[in-house]
N, C-alpha and C positions, 0 to 999 in steps of 0.2 A: 662229910668234908673229909676229903684225906690227910692220914696220920701227917706227923711232923717229919721232916727230911733233911733239918740243918746236918746231919752227918751225912746222908745217903749216897751209898757209892750209885755212879751212873758208868756205865761201858766205855763211854768217851772220855773221862777225867782220868789224870794222872795220876790220882789216888785209887782208882783200879788197876790200873798197870801194875802199880806198885803191890798191889795186894796178891791179883793173881800172879807176880813172876814168884811172891813167896809160895803161893801155893802149888803150883806147878814146879819149881823145883825141891818143895818138900813131897809132895807126893811122887813123885818119880825117884826121887832118894830113898823110900821109905820101901824096905825088902819084901813086907809080908801085903797080902792081901788085906786082911784085918786092919793092920796099920793103917793103911789108903783110906779104909772107908771112914775111920773111924777121926782120921784128920779132916779128909772131906766135910763131914760131919759137921763137925766143930769150925770148920768156916763158912760151912754155911750157914750154922744158927750165929757164928758173929756178922758174916754179912747180913743178916734180915734186921740183925739189933740193930748194925749200924742207919737200918732205916726207924725203926721204935722198936726198941729191945722191950717193951710191956707186951707186946702182941707174939713173943715169943711160946709165950704159954699155952696161944690157941690153937698154933701149930704143935705142940709136943701135946694139945688135948686130942687135936683130931689123929694125931699120927698111933697113940694107943687106943683109943675107942678102936681105930679101924686094923688093928694088930689081935685084939682080943675079938674083936666080932667075926676076922677073916680066922682064929684059931676055931673058933667056936662055930662056924660054916663048917671046917673039915673034920669035925667030930660029930655033928648033928644032922641026921634022916630025916626025919621027922618034916614035912611039910611046914606044918603050920608054924613050928618052932622057927626053921628055916626064914619062912617069912618074916615071924616077928625079931630077929635077929637083924636081917637088913634093915626092919623099920627103924632099929634103934640108932644103926649108921644114918639113913637117912634124918631122921630127925636130929640126930645129934649137929651133925655136919650143915645139912640146910637150915638147921635152927641158929647157930652162929651166922651162918652168914643171911641170914634171913634177916637177925637183930641189926646186925652191925650195918649193912648195905642198903635195907629195904624199909625200915623201921619208921622213921622219918619222913619217908615219901607217902606212904600207906596212914601214917597219923596226918600228914599234911592236907594228904588227898580225902581223905574222911571230913577233913575240916573243912575244906570249900565247898564238896558237897551238901552239906548240913547247912552252910551258908546260903548256897543258891535256894536249899530248899524253904527256909525263911526263919531255919531255929537260929537262934543266940549263941553264938560258938565265942568261949573265949580261947584265941588264935595262941596258939605255944609251937616253938619251934624245938625239936629235939637235934641237938647239937653233938651229933655221936660221928665219933673220929672212925675213918674206914682204914680199915688194917690193910696195906699195903700187898696185894699179890692175895687178898684173902677168897678173889673167885678164880682163879687158878691152881692153886692146889687143894681148893676143895672141892672142883670137878677132878682133879688129878687123885685123889683117894679116896673118893666115892667111885670112880671107873675100877679100882682094885676090889673094893667090897660087891662090887653088883657081879663083876668078871667072878670071883671066888664061889658067888650066891648061886650064880649061873652054871657052876662045874666047868667054866670057862679057862680057869688058872689056879693050881695048888697054893691053897693058903703059907705064907716064909714062916718060918718059925725064927727067924731074925729080925729081931725086932731091931736091929742097926740098919740091915736093908732098908729094910720098909721108912727107918726114918731119914737115909739119905734120898731114899725116892720121891719123899714128900717135898725135902727141905734142898735138894741141889740147888746149889745158888746160880749156877748159868741163868736155868730158866722158871727160878722160883718165882718171881715177882711179876712176870709180864711171856710165861709159857717160853716156848711152846708145850700144850698141855698132853705131856708125856705117857702112854699106855703101863702098866706095870709088867703087861705080859712081853714087852719090849725092852724095859728097863734093868729088871729086877734080874733077869739070865746075865745080864751083863757084868753083875756086880757079885755073882756066883762064881766067876771064873776072872784070873788076876788078867791085866789089863799088862799088854806088852808093849812096849816103847817103839819096836820094831815095828807092830802093825798100825803107828798113829801114822795119819797120814798129813804131815805137817805144813807141808807147804801149799796144798788145795785148803788146810785149816786157817792158815794165813793169809791166803787170798781170801779167803770167804771174810774174814774178819774185816780186812782192810776194806772189800766191798761194801760191807755192813757200815763201818765206819765212814766211809764217803758218803751213804745215803743217808745216815743221821745228823751227820756233822756238817756235812757240807754243802746239804740241798736241803732238808725238813729243816734244820737250824735255820740258815739263809732264807727259807721262804715263809715260816713261822711269825716273823713281824707286821708281816705286808698282808696277811690272812687274818692277823690279831687287829690290825689297824681298822680293815675293812669290815670286822664281825662284832666292833665295838661301835661302830655308827653308822650301820648301813645307810642311814637316810640321807649322807653325804655326801654318796656318790651314784654315779650314773651308771645304765646297764653294762658299759664295755667293764667297769673297773668288778660289778658284780660277777659277769663271766671268769673273769680272772682270776676273781678269791677264790669261787667254787672250783675252777679246775688247778689253780693253785694247793690248795686243800686236799684235792685227789691226791697231787701229786706228794703234799707235806705228808698226810697219815700212812700211801704206801712205803714212803723210803724212811719215815720214823719206825712203823711197825713192823716191816719188813726188816731194816736196817738191826731193829735190835735182837731178833729172830737171828739173822745172820752171823752175830756178833756171840749168842748164845748157843747156836750151832758148833759156830769153830773154839770157842772158849769150851763146851763139853769134850768134842772134838780133841783137842789138845791133851785133855786129862784121859782119853780113853775110852769117852765113850759115845752112843750115837743116838742121838734123838732125834732123826726124821727130819723130813725138809714141813716148811709150814705155808710156803710161798713158793707160787711155780708162774710167776708173770701172768697176774689174774687182769691186765688191761687188754690183752689179746682174747680176753674171752668173748666167744660168738653168741653168747646165750648164758642166761642167768643161770642155771642149772651147771654151766663149764663154768661159769665165776666163781660160786662155792664150791669146784672142786678146785681150783687155784689159790682161794683167799684164806688165809688164817685156818689152813687146813688140820689143822690138831681140833679146833674147836668145831667146824663143819664135820666131819666126822664122830666126834663125841655127840653134838644132838641128833645125827643121824640114827648110833649105833645104841644109843641110851635114851632117846627119846619118839623118834619118827617109827625105827624099825618096831619097838615096844607098842607103843599104838596102833602098828596095824601097816605102818609103812604103806606099800602102792599094793599088798596084797590083798587092797578090800576095795567095796565100789569105790565108784567114779569122787563120788559126793565127798565120801568120808578120805578118800588118798587127799583132797582140796583142803581138806577140815585140818589132816594132819600135819599139811605142808604148812599153813597157817600159822597153826599151832605154834612148831618148834620156830617158825622163824620170829614169832612177835616174843616168845620167849627166850630165842637169843638175842633178840633187841635188849629185853627186860635186862638179862644177866650182864650187856654192854652197861649199864646207866640205872638207877633209879630215878627215869625220869619218863614223863608221858613222849616227852619226843622221842627218845630211844624205844620205846612202844610203838610206835609210829613208823619210825623206822624198821623196825623189825617185821610191822605189817606190810610195808611198802616190798618189801624184799619177797613175803610171801607170795603177795599179788604179782609179781614178776612170775616167778617161779609157776603160778597156776596159771598165768595165763599162758605161756611158754609152755607148758604141757597140755594146755587145752587146743595152743595153734597148733602144736605139732601130730596131732591126732585128730585135727579136723580133716574132712573128706579135701574142704576147699583148699589146705595147706596143701593134700596131696597130689592137689590139681593144677598145681602152680608150679612155675621152675623154682626151684631150689637158691635160696635168699644167696646172694655173694657172701662170700666172707665178709668182706669190707664192713658192707652193709648191717651184717650181724654183730659185728663190731661196735659199728657207730650206734648202734641205738642200744645194745647193751651196757655198755659203758656212757651213755645219756642217763638210763635209769640208772644205774652207778651214780651217776655224779648226783642227779637231782636226792637221791636218799642222802647224798654226803649233808645238803645242805640242813637238815633237819639232825645229823648226828653232830654237825660242828656248832651251829647257833646254838648261844646260852640259852635263848627264851623264845618260844612260838612268836612272839611278835617280829624280832630279827629273822627266822627262819621266813616268814612268810612277808616281810620287807622285804628279801632276798629272792624270794620265786617271783615276785613283781618285779623284779629288777630286772632278773634274766629273762622273762617275758616281756623287754622291753617298755614296763610302765613303774622306772624308779620314778622314785620322790625326789631324789638329786640330778634329773635327768639333765636340769641347765644350769648345774655347776659341771665342773671339770670331768670328762667321763673316766679319766685316770687320777691327776692329783701326782703330786710327789710320791706318794707312797705305792701309785700306780703306774709308773712305767709304763707305756706301752711294750718296750723292750721284754716285759715279764713273758708275750710271746713268744720268743724267741727259746727261751728257755722251756715253754708248753708243748713245743714243736720238736725241741731238740730232746726232751723227754722221751715222748713219743716215740720218736726214731729210734733212741737207743735203747726203749724198751721193747720195741720190735725185734730191731735186730737181736738183741741177747737172749728174745725169747726161743732162737734159731740156734744158735750156738750150743755146741754139746756143752755139759757141766763137768765132766769129770776130765781130767787132764790137763788144761789147759797152762797151768802153774806146773806141774810135773814135766811138760815137753822143755822147757827153760834150764840150759844148764846153771847150776850151783851159785857161780857167779853171776851168770846173768840175771839169775831171779834175783839176789842179794840187792844187785844195783836196781833192776827194776822196782823190786818190794820197797826200799828206801827211800828211792826218788819221789817214787808214788805214794808214799804214806808221807815225805815231806812236804811235798806240793801238797796235801788233804788239808796238812797243818794250816798253809797258809788262808783256807777257806773257812777256817772254823772260827765260828762267832766268838765273843769272849765271854759272853754269859752262856753256858751251857744250858737249853733247854731240855726238862725232864721228860720221858719218854711220853705219848699220848694215852698209851695203854697200862700205865702205872695208876692210872687214876680208875680203872677197874677190876 
């Protein structure tokens, strides 16, 4: 179960704007680089404590373990000792992640299996609070130790730098999952205000704000209404709900990423891109090159490639793809639905790989781009059903409804919560997403004169506020 969040700071709330203004002002007011780092680390710990102060100890523990392991790896030359040190980091970090996120899942699954086999089981339920962001910062700190072990990165001697790398507040609770090789060098040099791209970062934050507060949060009640009782709706409502969730999760998660990247950029740090218009992808492989880039590249570099990647036999390559995506599904949540979602992604990647390498594909005309996009996004949308549904029954009810076998087909196809005008939003989003993917990402805001930028930005932000829901919805990926 997620940790308590009564004092949590959400990027779209006024409290966050006030905190960030304070952090921003003090950061650039401090003269020394070390002073800035100490201030940012204190602010990051305060930000996390606003979610649940009890779990600060876990971040400190992971940081200290990997700091010590990194230094030891830098001194150690014997292969067996280096492997043992890496094992310490893996056991400590994955042990914490496994307990807090998966212990209840595995206990419940074992009890269900024993019950099916006919054993008398005294059913119990582990109520373990899930520390917010643990999946993200665990992968982040592990990447540091693994890179040091591989001799791809020199261990840092600065505990302050490593602690700030792990806990930097813009990306602490939901990514992007930043690599130490990308972030630590930025801490080693003093950021210069003259190098900060203020207008592009403000523009990116506004885009993320609109995605989250104006689109995702307004779509959420309709999606929630359907998945709370899918049997009450018809096939049209099922289609609308699934497509709206595809829009919701993209706008919610990429909106968070945009705001995190922009916040870091205004403080002088680059986090890298995390999304590149994934809904224009024309193949499953391309989709994962565009969706949650920091996770997909992490899985590629630290799981898929070490397993052998595609440098092995065809059968083993398919095994590697399946194992990587299934474990990627498990990373998202401790439930069989997420494992199945990951399985579907793996099957899609394997089928696409097999097709593109088949003699039949070589003998046929190339698939038109629009058809590749339609097929790919159809598979993606099908997978989102299992990602969103709270249980198997809801998922399969939705699948049947999408296939035209809705239990509520005799009822209104939409109902009050499913106004057919939602189709206009779906079409408008598809067009806007496609157009945006063809526009240059750099320089759009810089081209405006400063007065025009101030007027345009202020007007756009004020207009966006009009569409904000009274009750702010938490970001979907906070639960992971």
